[in-house]
MIDOSE-1310 file (N, C-alpha, C; in nm, 2 decimals, decimal comma, always signed):
residues 282
xxxx	-0,64/+1,99/+3,65/-0,51/+2,05/+3,68/-0,39/+1,95/+3,66; -0,41/+1,83/+3,68/-0,30/+1,73/+3,66/-0,26/+1,73/+3,51; -0,37/+1,73/+3,43/-0,34/+1,72/+3,29/-0,27/+1,85/+3,23; -0,31/+1,97/+3,29/-0,24/+2,09/+3,25/-0,09/+2,08/+3,30
xxxx	-0,07/+2,02/+3,42/+0,06/+2,01/+3,47/+0,15/+1,92/+3,38; +0,09/+1,81/+3,33/+0,16/+1,73/+3,24/+0,20/+1,80/+3,11; +0,11/+1,89/+3,06/+0,14/+1,97/+2,95/+0,25/+2,07/+2,98; +0,25/+2,12/+3,10/+0,35/+2,21/+3,15/+0,49/+2,14/+3,15
xxxx	+0,49/+2,02/+3,21/+0,62/+1,94/+3,21/+0,67/+1,91/+3,08; +0,58/+1,88/+2,98/+0,62/+1,85/+2,85/+0,69/+1,97/+2,78; +0,63/+2,09/+2,80/+0,70/+2,21/+2,74/+0,83/+2,24/+2,81; +0,83/+2,22/+2,94/+0,96/+2,23/+3,01/+1,07/+2,14/+2,96
xxxx	+1,04/+2,02/+2,93/+1,13/+1,92/+2,87/+1,18/+1,97/+2,74; +1,09/+2,02/+2,65/+1,14/+2,07/+2,52/+1,24/+2,18/+2,54; +1,21/+2,28/+2,62/+1,30/+2,39/+2,64/+1,43/+2,35/+2,71; +1,42/+2,27/+2,81/+1,54/+2,24/+2,89/+1,63/+2,15/+2,80
xxxx	+1,58/+2,06/+2,72/+1,66/+1,98/+2,63/+1,73/+2,06/+2,53; +1,66/+2,16/+2,47/+1,72/+2,24/+2,37/+1,82/+2,34/+2,44; +1,79/+2,38/+2,56/+1,89/+2,47/+2,63/+2,02/+2,39/+2,65; +2,01/+2,27/+2,69/+2,13/+2,19/+2,72/+2,21/+2,18/+2,59
xxxx	+2,14/+2,15/+2,48/+2,21/+2,14/+2,35/+2,28/+2,27/+2,31; +2,22/+2,38/+2,33/+2,28/+2,51/+2,28/+2,39/+2,56/+2,38; +2,37/+2,53/+2,50/+2,47/+2,58/+2,60/+2,60/+2,50/+2,61; +2,58/+2,37/+2,58/+2,70/+2,28/+2,59/+2,75/+2,22/+2,46
xxxx	+2,66/+2,21/+2,36/+2,70/+2,14/+2,24/+2,70/+2,24/+2,12; +2,62/+2,21/+2,02/+2,61/+2,30/+1,91/+2,47/+2,29/+1,85; +2,45/+2,39/+1,76/+2,32/+2,39/+1,68/+2,35/+2,45/+1,54; +2,27/+2,42/+1,44/+2,31/+2,44/+1,30/+2,29/+2,58/+1,25
xxxx	+2,33/+2,68/+1,33/+2,32/+2,82/+1,29/+2,42/+2,86/+1,18; +2,53/+2,78/+1,18/+2,63/+2,81/+1,07/+2,58/+2,78/+0,93; +2,49/+2,69/+0,92/+2,43/+2,66/+0,79/+2,36/+2,78/+0,74; +2,31/+2,87/+0,83/+2,25/+3,00/+0,78/+2,35/+3,11/+0,76
xxxx	+2,44/+3,13/+0,86/+2,53/+3,24/+0,85/+2,64/+3,22/+0,76; +2,66/+3,10/+0,71/+2,77/+3,07/+0,61/+2,70/+3,03/+0,48; +2,58/+3,07/+0,46/+2,51/+3,04/+0,33/+2,55/+3,15/+0,23; +2,65/+3,11/+0,14/+2,70/+3,21/+0,05/+2,60/+3,27/-0,04
xxxx	+2,51/+3,19/-0,10/+2,41/+3,23/-0,19/+2,31/+3,33/-0,13; +2,29/+3,31/+0,00/+2,19/+3,40/+0,07/+2,25/+3,53/+0,13; +2,37/+3,52/+0,18/+2,43/+3,63/+0,26/+2,54/+3,70/+0,19; +2,60/+3,64/+0,08/+2,71/+3,71/+0,02/+2,68/+3,85/-0,03
xxxx	+2,56/+3,87/-0,09/+2,53/+4,01/-0,14/+2,52/+4,11/-0,02; +2,47/+4,06/+0,09/+2,46/+4,15/+0,21/+2,60/+4,18/+0,27; +2,68/+4,07/+0,28/+2,81/+4,09/+0,34/+2,90/+4,18/+0,26; +2,90/+4,16/+0,13/+2,99/+4,23/+0,04/+2,93/+4,37/+0,00
xxxx	+2,79/+4,37/-0,01/+2,73/+4,50/-0,05/+2,71/+4,60/+0,06; +2,66/+4,55/+0,18/+2,63/+4,64/+0,29/+2,76/+4,66/+0,38; +2,84/+4,56/+0,40/+2,95/+4,57/+0,49/+3,08/+4,59/+0,42; +3,08/+4,58/+0,29/+3,20/+4,60/+0,21/+3,32/+4,51/+0,26
xxxx	+3,28/+4,38/+0,28/+3,38/+4,28/+0,33/+3,37/+4,16/+0,23; +3,48/+4,11/+0,19/+3,48/+3,99/+0,10/+3,43/+3,87/+0,17; +3,36/+3,79/+0,10/+3,30/+3,67/+0,15/+3,40/+3,58/+0,22; +3,52/+3,56/+0,16/+3,63/+3,48/+0,22/+3,67/+3,54/+0,36
xxxx	+3,68/+3,67/+0,37/+3,72/+3,73/+0,50/+3,61/+3,71/+0,60; +3,49/+3,72/+0,55/+3,38/+3,70/+0,65/+3,37/+3,56/+0,71; +3,38/+3,46/+0,62/+3,36/+3,32/+0,67/+3,49/+3,27/+0,75; +3,60/+3,33/+0,73/+3,72/+3,29/+0,80/+3,76/+3,38/+0,92
xxxx	+3,68/+3,48/+0,94/+3,70/+3,57/+1,05/+3,67/+3,51/+1,19; +3,76/+3,52/+1,28/+3,72/+3,47/+1,42/+3,60/+3,55/+1,48; +3,59/+3,67/+1,44/+3,48/+3,75/+1,49/+3,34/+3,69/+1,44; +3,34/+3,65/+1,32/+3,22/+3,58/+1,27/+3,18/+3,46/+1,34
xxxx	+3,28/+3,38/+1,37/+3,26/+3,25/+1,44/+3,22/+3,28/+1,59; +3,28/+3,39/+1,65/+3,24/+3,43/+1,78/+3,10/+3,48/+1,79; +3,06/+3,55/+1,68/+2,92/+3,60/+1,67/+2,82/+3,49/+1,66; +2,85/+3,39/+1,58/+2,76/+3,27/+1,56/+2,75/+3,20/+1,69
xxxx	+2,86/+3,18/+1,76/+2,86/+3,11/+1,89/+2,78/+3,19/+1,99; +2,79/+3,32/+1,98/+2,71/+3,40/+2,07/+2,56/+3,38/+2,05; +2,52/+3,37/+1,92/+2,38/+3,35/+1,88/+2,33/+3,21/+1,94; +2,42/+3,11/+1,93/+2,38/+2,98/+1,98/+2,37/+2,99/+2,13
xxxx	+2,46/+3,05/+2,20/+2,45/+3,06/+2,35/+2,33/+3,15/+2,39; +2,31/+3,25/+2,31/+2,19/+3,34/+2,34/+2,06/+3,26/+2,33; +2,05/+3,18/+2,23/+1,93/+3,10/+2,22/+1,92/+3,00/+2,33; +2,03/+2,95/+2,37/+2,04/+2,85/+2,49/+1,98/+2,92/+2,61
xxxx	+2,03/+3,04/+2,63/+1,98/+3,12/+2,75/+1,83/+3,14/+2,74; +1,78/+3,18/+2,62/+1,64/+3,20/+2,60/+1,56/+3,07/+2,63; +1,61/+2,96/+2,58/+1,54/+2,83/+2,61/+1,54/+2,80/+2,76; +1,65/+2,83/+2,83/+1,66/+2,80/+2,97/+1,56/+2,89/+3,05
xxxx	+1,56/+3,02/+3,01/+1,46/+3,11/+3,07/+1,32/+3,07/+3,05; +1,29/+3,02/+2,93/+1,15/+2,98/+2,89/+1,12/+2,85/+2,97; +1,22/+2,76/+2,99/+1,19/+2,64/+3,07/+1,16/+2,67/+3,21; +1,23/+2,77/+3,27/+1,21/+2,80/+3,41/+1,07/+2,87/+3,43
xxxx	+1,04/+2,96/+3,34/+0,92/+3,03/+3,34/+0,80/+2,94/+3,32; +0,82/+2,84/+3,24/+0,71/+2,74/+3,22/+0,66/+2,68/+3,35; +0,75/+2,66/+3,44/+0,72/+2,60/+3,57/+0,64/+2,69/+3,66; +0,64/+2,82/+3,64/+0,58/+2,91/+3,73/+0,47/+3,00/+3,67
xxxx	+0,46/+3,00/+3,54/+0,35/+3,08/+3,48/+0,21/+3,02/+3,50; +0,12/+3,11/+3,52/-0,02/+3,07/+3,54/-0,11/+3,17/+3,48; -0,25/+3,15/+3,50/-0,34/+3,24/+3,44/-0,33/+3,38/+3,48; -0,28/+3,41/+3,61/-0,28/+3,54/+3,66/-0,15/+3,62/+3,62
xxxx	-0,04/+3,55/+3,60/+0,08/+3,62/+3,57/+0,13/+3,60/+3,42; +0,04/+3,54/+3,34/+0,08/+3,51/+3,21/+0,11/+3,63/+3,12; +0,04/+3,74/+3,15/+0,07/+3,87/+3,08/+0,21/+3,92/+3,10; +0,27/+3,88/+3,21/+0,40/+3,93/+3,24/+0,51/+3,83/+3,20
xxxx	+0,48/+3,70/+3,20/+0,58/+3,60/+3,18/+0,57/+3,52/+3,05; +0,47/+3,55/+2,97/+0,45/+3,46/+2,85/+0,55/+3,49/+2,74; +0,61/+3,61/+2,74/+0,70/+3,65/+2,62/+0,81/+3,56/+2,60; +0,89/+3,52/+2,70/+1,00/+3,42/+2,68/+0,95/+3,29/+2,62
xxxx	+0,84/+3,24/+2,66/+0,78/+3,12/+2,61/+0,75/+3,13/+2,46; +0,68/+3,25/+2,43/+0,65/+3,28/+2,30/+0,77/+3,29/+2,21; +0,87/+3,36/+2,25/+1,00/+3,38/+2,18/+1,07/+3,25/+2,16; +1,06/+3,16/+2,27/+1,12/+3,03/+2,26/+1,06/+2,95/+2,16
xxxx	+0,92/+2,95/+2,15/+0,85/+2,88/+2,04/+0,89/+2,92/+1,90; +0,90/+3,06/+1,89/+0,94/+3,11/+1,76/+1,08/+3,06/+1,72; +1,17/+3,06/+1,82/+1,31/+3,02/+1,80/+1,31/+2,87/+1,76; +1,22/+2,79/+1,82/+1,22/+2,65/+1,79/+1,17/+2,63/+1,64
xxxx	+1,08/+2,72/+1,59/+1,04/+2,71/+1,45/+1,16/+2,74/+1,36; +1,24/+2,84/+1,40/+1,36/+2,87/+1,32/+1,46/+2,76/+1,33; +1,48/+2,70/+1,44/+1,57/+2,59/+1,46/+1,53/+2,47/+1,37; +1,39/+2,44/+1,36/+1,34/+2,34/+1,27/+1,38/+2,37/+1,12
xxxx	+1,37/+2,50/+1,09/+1,40/+2,54/+0,95/+1,55/+2,52/+0,93; +1,64/+2,55/+1,02/+1,78/+2,53/+1,01/+1,81/+2,38/+0,99; +1,75/+2,30/+1,07/+1,77/+2,15/+1,06/+1,72/+2,10/+0,92; +1,61/+2,16/+0,87/+1,56/+2,13/+0,74/+1,66/+2,17/+0,63
xxxx	+1,72/+2,29/+0,65/+1,82/+2,34/+0,55/+1,94/+2,25/+0,55; +1,98/+2,19/+0,66/+2,09/+2,10/+0,66/+2,06/+1,97/+0,59; +1,93/+1,93/+0,58/+1,89/+1,81/+0,51/+1,83/+1,84/+0,37; +1,89/+1,94/+0,31/+1,86/+1,97/+0,17/+1,71/+2,01/+0,15
xxxx	+1,66/+2,07/+0,25/+1,52/+2,12/+0,25/+1,42/+2,01/+0,24; +1,44/+1,90/+0,30/+1,34/+1,80/+0,30/+1,22/+1,85/+0,39; +1,10/+1,86/+0,33/+0,99/+1,91/+0,40/+0,96/+1,83/+0,53; +0,97/+1,70/+0,52/+0,94/+1,62/+0,64/+1,03/+1,65/+0,75
xxxx	+1,16/+1,69/+0,73/+1,25/+1,72/+0,84/+1,19/+1,84/+0,92; +1,13/+1,94/+0,86/+1,07/+2,05/+0,93/+0,95/+2,00/+1,01; +0,86/+1,93/+0,95/+0,74/+1,90/+1,02/+0,76/+1,78/+1,12; +0,87/+1,72/+1,11/+0,90/+1,61/+1,21/+0,91/+1,68/+1,35
xxxx	+0,94/+1,81/+1,35/+0,95/+1,88/+1,48/+0,83/+1,95/+1,52; +0,71/+1,92/+1,47/+0,59/+1,99/+1,49/+0,55/+1,99/+1,64; +0,56/+1,87/+1,70/+0,53/+1,86/+1,85/+0,62/+1,96/+1,93; +0,75/+1,96/+1,89/+0,84/+2,04/+1,97/+0,82/+2,19/+1,96
xxxx	+0,79/+2,24/+1,83/+0,77/+2,38/+1,82/+0,63/+2,43/+1,84; +0,53/+2,33/+1,83/+0,39/+2,36/+1,84/+0,34/+2,36/+1,98; +0,39/+2,27/+2,07/+0,34/+2,25/+2,20/+0,35/+2,38/+2,29; +0,46/+2,45/+2,28/+0,47/+2,57/+2,37/+0,35/+2,67/+2,34
xxxx	+0,31/+2,68/+2,22/+0,20/+2,77/+2,18/+0,07/+2,72/+2,23; +0,05/+2,58/+2,23/-0,07/+2,52/+2,28/-0,07/+2,54/+2,43; +0,04/+2,53/+2,50/+0,05/+2,55/+2,64/+0,00/+2,69/+2,68; +0,05/+2,79/+2,60/+0,01/+2,93/+2,63/-0,14/+2,95/+2,61
xxxx	-0,20/+2,88/+2,51/-0,34/+2,88/+2,48/-0,42/+2,82/+2,60; -0,36/+2,71/+2,66/-0,43/+2,65/+2,77/-0,44/+2,73/+2,90; -0,36/+2,84/+2,90/-0,36/+2,93/+3,02/-0,48/+3,04/+3,01; -0,54/+3,04/+2,89/-0,66/+3,13/+2,88/-0,77/+3,08/+2,97
xxxx	-0,85/+3,18/+3,02/-0,95/+3,15/+3,12/-1,06/+3,06/+3,05; -1,10/+3,08/+2,93/-1,21/+3,01/+2,87/-1,16/+2,93/+2,74; -1,04/+2,87/+2,76/-0,99/+2,79/+2,64/-1,08/+2,67/+2,62; -1,08/+2,63/+2,49/-1,16/+2,52/+2,45/-1,08/+2,39/+2,46
xxxx	-1,13/+2,29/+2,54/-1,06/+2,17/+2,56/-1,06/+2,09/+2,42; -1,18/+2,10/+2,36/-1,19/+2,03/+2,23/-1,09/+2,08/+2,13; -1,08/+2,21/+2,12/-0,98/+2,27/+2,03/-0,84/+2,23/+2,06; -0,81/+2,23/+2,19/-0,68/+2,20/+2,24/-0,64/+2,06/+2,20
xxxx	-0,74/+1,97/+2,22/-0,71/+1,83/+2,18/-0,69/+1,81/+2,03; -0,78/+1,88/+1,96/-0,77/+1,87/+1,81/-0,63/+1,92/+1,76; -0,59/+2,03/+1,81/-0,46/+2,09/+1,77/-0,34/+1,99/+1,81; -0,35/+1,94/+1,93/-0,25/+1,84/+1,97/-0,25/+1,72/+1,88
xxxx	-0,37/+1,67/+1,85/-0,38/+1,55/+1,76/-0,31/+1,58/+1,62; -0,34/+1,70/+1,57/-0,28/+1,74/+1,44/-0,12/+1,75/+1,45; -0,07/+1,80/+1,56/+0,07/+1,80/+1,58/+0,13/+1,66/+1,59; +0,06/+1,57/+1,66/+0,11/+1,43/+1,67/+0,11/+1,37/+1,54
xxxx	+0,00/+1,38/+1,46/-0,01/+1,32/+1,33/+0,09/+1,37/+1,24; +0,12/+1,50/+1,23/+0,22/+1,55/+1,14/+0,36/+1,50/+1,18; +0,39/+1,50/+1,31/+0,52/+1,46/+1,36/+0,54/+1,31/+1,32; +0,45/+1,23/+1,35/+0,47/+1,08/+1,33/+0,47/+1,05/+1,18
xxxx	+0,38/+1,12/+1,10/+0,38/+1,10/+0,96/+0,51/+1,14/+0,90; +0,56/+1,25/+0,94/+0,69/+1,30/+0,88/+0,81/+1,21/+0,92; +0,81/+1,16/+1,05/+0,91/+1,07/+1,09/+0,90/+0,94/+1,01; +0,77/+0,90/+0,98/+0,75/+0,77/+0,91/+0,80/+0,78/+0,77
xxxx	+0,80/+0,90/+0,71/+0,85/+0,92/+0,57/+1,00/+0,88/+0,56; +1,08/+0,91/+0,67/+1,22/+0,87/+0,67/+1,23/+0,72/+0,69; +1,16/+0,67/+0,79/+1,17/+0,52/+0,82/+1,12/+0,44/+0,71; +1,02/+0,49/+0,64/+0,96/+0,41/+0,52/+1,05/+0,41/+0,40
xxxx	+1,13/+0,52/+0,39/+1,22/+0,52/+0,28/+1,18/+0,62/+0,17; +1,08/+0,70/+0,20/+1,04/+0,81/+0,10/+1,16/+0,91/+0,08; +1,23/+0,93/+0,19/+1,36/+1,00/+0,19/+1,47/+0,89/+0,22; +1,59/+0,93/+0,19/+1,70/+0,83/+0,23/+1,69/+0,80/+0,38
xxxx	+1,69/+0,67/+0,41/+1,68/+0,63/+0,55/+1,80/+0,68/+0,62; +1,79/+0,76/+0,73/+1,91/+0,81/+0,80/+1,99/+0,70/+0,86; +2,12/+0,70/+0,84/+2,21/+0,60/+0,89/+2,20/+0,58/+1,04; +2,17/+0,69/+1,11/+2,16/+0,69/+1,26/+2,04/+0,60/+1,30
xxxx	+1,93/+0,61/+1,22/+1,82/+0,52/+1,25/+1,86/+0,38/+1,24; +1,93/+0,34/+1,13/+1,97/+0,20/+1,11/+2,07/+0,16/+1,22; +2,16/+0,25/+1,25/+2,26/+0,21/+1,36/+2,19/+0,19/+1,49; +2,09/+0,28/+1,53/+2,03/+0,26/+1,65/+1,95/+0,13/+1,67
xxxx	+1,89/+0,09/+1,56/+1,81/-0,04/+1,56/+1,91/-0,15/+1,57; +2,02/-0,15/+1,50/+2,12/-0,25/+1,51/+2,18/-0,26/+1,65; +2,22/-0,14/+1,70/+2,28/-0,13/+1,83/+2,19/-0,18/+1,95; +2,06/-0,16/+1,94/+1,97/-0,20/+2,04/+1,92/-0,34/+2,03
xxxx	+1,89/-0,38/+1,90/+1,83/-0,52/+1,88/+1,94/-0,62/+1,85; +2,06/-0,57/+1,81/+2,17/-0,66/+1,78/+2,13/-0,74/+1,65; +2,07/-0,68/+1,55/+2,02/-0,74/+1,43/+2,11/-0,71/+1,31; +2,08/-0,76/+1,20/+2,15/-0,73/+1,08/+2,10/-0,60/+1,02
xxxx	+2,18/-0,54/+0,92/+2,14/-0,42/+0,86/+2,01/-0,43/+0,78; +1,99/-0,55/+0,71/+1,87/-0,57/+0,63/+1,75/-0,58/+0,72; +1,76/-0,65/+0,84/+1,65/-0,66/+0,93/+1,62/-0,52/+0,98; +1,72/-0,44/+1,01/+1,69/-0,30/+1,07/+1,62/-0,22/+0,97
xxxx	+1,65/-0,23/+0,84/+1,58/-0,15/+0,73/+1,44/-0,20/+0,72; +1,42/-0,33/+0,73/+1,28/-0,38/+0,72/+1,20/-0,34/+0,84; +1,26/-0,34/+0,96/+1,20/-0,30/+1,08/+1,15/-0,15/+1,07; +1,24/-0,07/+1,02/+1,21/+0,08/+1,00/+1,10/+0,10/+0,90
xxxx	+1,10/+0,01/+0,80/+1,00/+0,02/+0,69/+0,86/-0,01/+0,75; +0,85/-0,11/+0,83/+0,72/-0,14/+0,90/+0,68/-0,03/+1,00; +0,78/+0,02/+1,07/+0,75/+0,13/+1,16/+0,70/+0,25/+1,09; +0,75/+0,28/+0,97/+0,70/+0,39/+0,89/+0,56/+0,37/+0,85
xxxx	+0,52/+0,25/+0,81/+0,38/+0,22/+0,77/+0,29/+0,24/+0,89; +0,34/+0,20/+1,01/+0,25/+0,21/+1,13/+0,24/+0,36/+1,17; +0,34/+0,44/+1,14/+0,33/+0,58/+1,16/+0,22/+0,65/+1,07; +0,21/+0,60/+0,95/+0,11/+0,65/+0,86/-0,03/+0,61/+0,91
xxxx	-0,04/+0,49/+0,95/-0,17/+0,44/+1,00/-0,21/+0,52/+1,12; -0,12/+0,54/+1,21/-0,14/+0,62/+1,33/-0,20/+0,76/+1,30; -0,13/+0,82/+1,20/-0,17/+0,96/+1,17/-0,32/+0,96/+1,12; -0,37/+0,86/+1,06/-0,51/+0,85/+1,02/-0,60/+0,81/+1,13
xxxx	-0,56/+0,71/+1,21/-0,65/+0,66/+1,31/-0,67/+0,77/+1,43; -0,58/+0,86/+1,44/-0,60/+0,96/+1,54/-0,73/+1,04/+1,53; -0,78/+1,04/+1,41/-0,90/+1,12/+1,38/-1,03/+1,03/+1,35; -1,01/+0,90/+1,39/-1,12/+0,81/+1,37/-1,18/+0,78/+1,51
xxxx	-1,30/+0,81/+1,54/-1,36/+0,78/+1,67/-1,34/+0,64/+1,71; -1,32/+0,62/+1,84/-1,29/+0,49/+1,91/-1,15/+0,44/+1,88; -1,11/+0,45/+1,75/-0,98/+0,40/+1,71/-0,87/+0,49/+1,76; -0,91/+0,62/+1,78/-0,81/+0,72/+1,82/-0,74/+0,68/+1,95
xxxx	-0,81/+0,62/+2,05/-0,75/+0,58/+2,17/-0,64/+0,49/+2,15; -0,66/+0,39/+2,07/-0,55/+0,29/+2,04/-0,43/+0,35/+1,97; -0,46/+0,44/+1,88/-0,36/+0,51/+1,81/-0,27/+0,60/+1,91; -0,34/+0,66/+2,00/-0,27/+0,74/+2,10/-0,18/+0,65/+2,19
xxxx	-0,23/+0,53/+2,23/-0,15/+0,44/+2,31/-0,03/+0,40/+2,24; -0,04/+0,37/+2,11/+0,08/+0,33/+2,03/+0,17/+0,45/+2,02; +0,12/+0,57/+2,00/+0,20/+0,69/+1,99/+0,28/+0,71/+2,12; +0,21/+0,69/+2,24/+0,28/+0,70/+2,37/+0,40/+0,61/+2,37
xxxx	+0,37/+0,48/+2,34/+0,48/+0,38/+2,36/+0,59/+0,41/+2,26; +0,56/+0,43/+2,13/+0,66/+0,44/+2,03/+0,73/+0,58/+2,05; +0,66/+0,68/+2,09/+0,73/+0,81/+2,11/+0,83/+0,80/+2,22; +0,79/+0,73/+2,33/+0,89/+0,72/+2,44/+1,01/+0,63/+2,40
xxxx	+0,98/+0,52/+2,33/+1,09/+0,43/+2,29/+1,18/+0,50/+2,20; +1,14/+0,57/+2,10/+1,23/+0,64/+2,01/+1,31/+0,75/+2,08; +1,25/+0,81/+2,18/+1,33/+0,91/+2,26/+1,44/+0,84/+2,34; +1,40/+0,73/+2,41/+1,50/+0,66/+2,49/+1,60/+0,59/+2,41
xxxx	+1,57/+0,56/+2,29/+1,67/+0,49/+2,20/+1,79/+0,57/+2,18; +1,78/+0,70/+2,19/+1,90/+0,78/+2,17/+2,01/+0,75/+2,28; +1,97/+0,73/+2,40/+2,07/+0,70/+2,50/+2,10/+0,55/+2,51; +2,01/+0,46/+2,48/+2,04/+0,32/+2,48/+2,14/+0,28/+2,38
xxxx	+2,12/+0,34/+2,26/+2,21/+0,31/+2,15/+2,35/+0,38/+2,16; +2,36/+0,48/+2,24/+2,49/+0,55/+2,25/+2,55/+0,56/+2,39; +2,50/+0,47/+2,47/+2,56/+0,47/+2,61/+2,68/+0,37/+2,62; +2,79/+0,42/+2,67/+2,91/+0,34/+2,68/+2,94/+0,33/+2,83
xxxx	+2,95/+0,21/+2,88/+2,96/+0,18/+3,02/+3,10/+0,23/+3,07; +3,20/+0,24/+2,98/+3,33/+0,29/+3,02/+3,33/+0,44/+3,03; +3,23/+0,51/+2,97/+3,23/+0,65/+2,98/+3,08/+0,69/+3,01; +3,03/+0,66/+3,13/+2,89/+0,68/+3,16/+2,85/+0,83/+3,17
xxxx	+2,93/+0,91/+3,23/+2,89/+1,05/+3,25/+2,90/+1,12/+3,11; +3,01/+1,09/+3,04/+3,02/+1,15/+2,91/+2,91/+1,11/+2,81; +2,87/+0,99/+2,82/+2,76/+0,94/+2,74/+2,63/+1,01/+2,77; +2,60/+1,02/+2,90/+2,48/+1,09/+2,94/+2,48/+1,24/+2,90
xxxx	+2,60/+1,30/+2,92/+2,61/+1,45/+2,88/+2,59/+1,47/+2,73; +2,64/+1,38/+2,65/+2,64/+1,39/+2,51/+2,51/+1,36/+2,44; +2,43/+1,27/+2,50/+2,31/+1,22/+2,44/+2,18/+1,24/+2,51; +2,19/+1,26/+2,64/+2,07/+1,27/+2,72/+1,98/+1,38/+2,68
xxxx	+2,04/+1,49/+2,64/+1,95/+1,61/+2,60/+1,86/+1,57/+2,48; +1,91/+1,48/+2,39/+1,83/+1,44/+2,28/+1,71/+1,36/+2,33; +1,73/+1,28/+2,43/+1,62/+1,21/+2,49/+1,52/+1,31/+2,55; +1,57/+1,41/+2,62/+1,48/+1,50/+2,70/+1,39/+1,57/+2,60
xxxx	+1,44/+1,63/+2,49/+1,35/+1,71/+2,41/+1,27/+1,62/+2,32; +1,29/+1,49/+2,31/+1,21/+1,40/+2,24/+1,10/+1,33/+2,32; +1,12/+1,33/+2,45/+1,02/+1,27/+2,54/+0,88/+1,32/+2,51; +0,86/+1,45/+2,48/+0,73/+1,50/+2,45/+0,66/+1,42/+2,33
xxxx	+0,73/+1,35/+2,25/+0,67/+1,28/+2,14/+0,58/+1,17/+2,20; +0,61/+1,12/+2,32/+0,53/+1,03/+2,39/+0,44/+1,09/+2,49; +0,48/+1,20/+2,55/+0,40/+1,27/+2,65/+0,28/+1,34/+2,60; +0,30/+1,41/+2,48/+0,18/+1,48/+2,42/+0,07/+1,39/+2,39
xxxx	+0,09/+1,27/+2,33/-0,02/+1,18/+2,31/-0,08/+1,14/+2,45; +0,00/+1,13/+2,55/-0,06/+1,09/+2,68/-0,15/+1,21/+2,73; -0,11/+1,33/+2,71/-0,19/+1,44/+2,75/-0,33/+1,43/+2,68; -0,33/+1,40/+2,55/-0,45/+1,39/+2,47/-0,54/+1,28/+2,52
xxxx	-0,47/+1,16/+2,55/-0,55/+1,05/+2,60/-0,62/+1,08/+2,73; -0,55/+1,14/+2,82/-0,60/+1,18/+2,95/-0,72/+1,28/+2,94; -0,70/+1,37/+2,85/-0,81/+1,47/+2,83/-0,93/+1,41/+2,76; -0,91/+1,31/+2,67/-1,03/+1,24/+2,61/-1,10/+1,16/+2,72
xxxx	-1,03/+1,10/+2,81/-1,09/+1,03/+2,92/-1,17/+1,12/+3,00; -1,12/+1,24/+3,03/-1,19/+1,34/+3,10/-1,32/+1,38/+3,03; -1,32/+1,39/+2,90/-1,44/+1,42/+2,83/-1,55/+1,31/+2,85; -1,51/+1,19/+2,85/-1,61/+1,08/+2,87/-1,67/+1,08/+3,01
xxxx	-1,58/+1,12/+3,11/-1,63/+1,13/+3,24/-1,74/+1,24/+3,25; -1,71/+1,35/+3,18/-1,81/+1,46/+3,19/-1,94/+1,42/+3,12; -1,93/+1,35/+3,00/-2,05/+1,31/+2,93/-2,13/+1,22/+3,01; -2,07/+1,12/+3,07/-2,15/+1,02/+3,15/-2,21/+1,08/+3,28
xx	-2,13/+1,18/+3,33/-2,18/+1,24/+3,46/-2,31/+1,33/+3,43; -2,32/+1,37/+3,30/-2,44/+1,45/+3,27/-2,55/+1,36/+3,23
């Protein structure tokens, strides 16, 4: 039960972090609704409105903002329900969690669209959009623990491998990655780039070792530590003592929805330990 509770808390953090983002800040829905190549034929053909009028209309902006707020409400509802859903009431309460998971997949697509359709950008969010569905699966009466662990390992491997592609330099290294390393370690830019390069290589190794017997435990321990550190780095690198509350409000939600990058490996590690206890007890 404790391990299921940890998975529950993980899903709650994903949803509440995204709810915070959507209700108080912004999300990249304009990259979809202002995509001229995609929507101009619909806007001008179906609604008989010029593209210029559409993108400059206050009603369009209000609609997009409404979509963002609406998704924020969905995430908030899913977060609350995650705390109370169980095997008996899942048939009644599972829909918001399911819809929230689908919305997270679409959000990952929008973030990928903003990054010129870098495939790694989409799969970097695998833990975030995949864990809610794993949680719903765990509520089944006869769910397979082995299958649950395998799926979570796959989500971890894809997330860390995709993150490693950016740190390694397979894609342009994000400036915010470099700035965070410099801000936290107080190092030079060249050292920060080298540090990220090594971190990327370790992410690749981790993705392989997760599926190697005996070595997987150590890969999970590394994933727990690195996942939590990269999440907490968002607030450490952007916290200003002169504006403490503003700093927390602006960046803490990024920490919250990334904490599962360290918590999901912890769930897997605890479940693997449980397997060993069952084997030896038999």
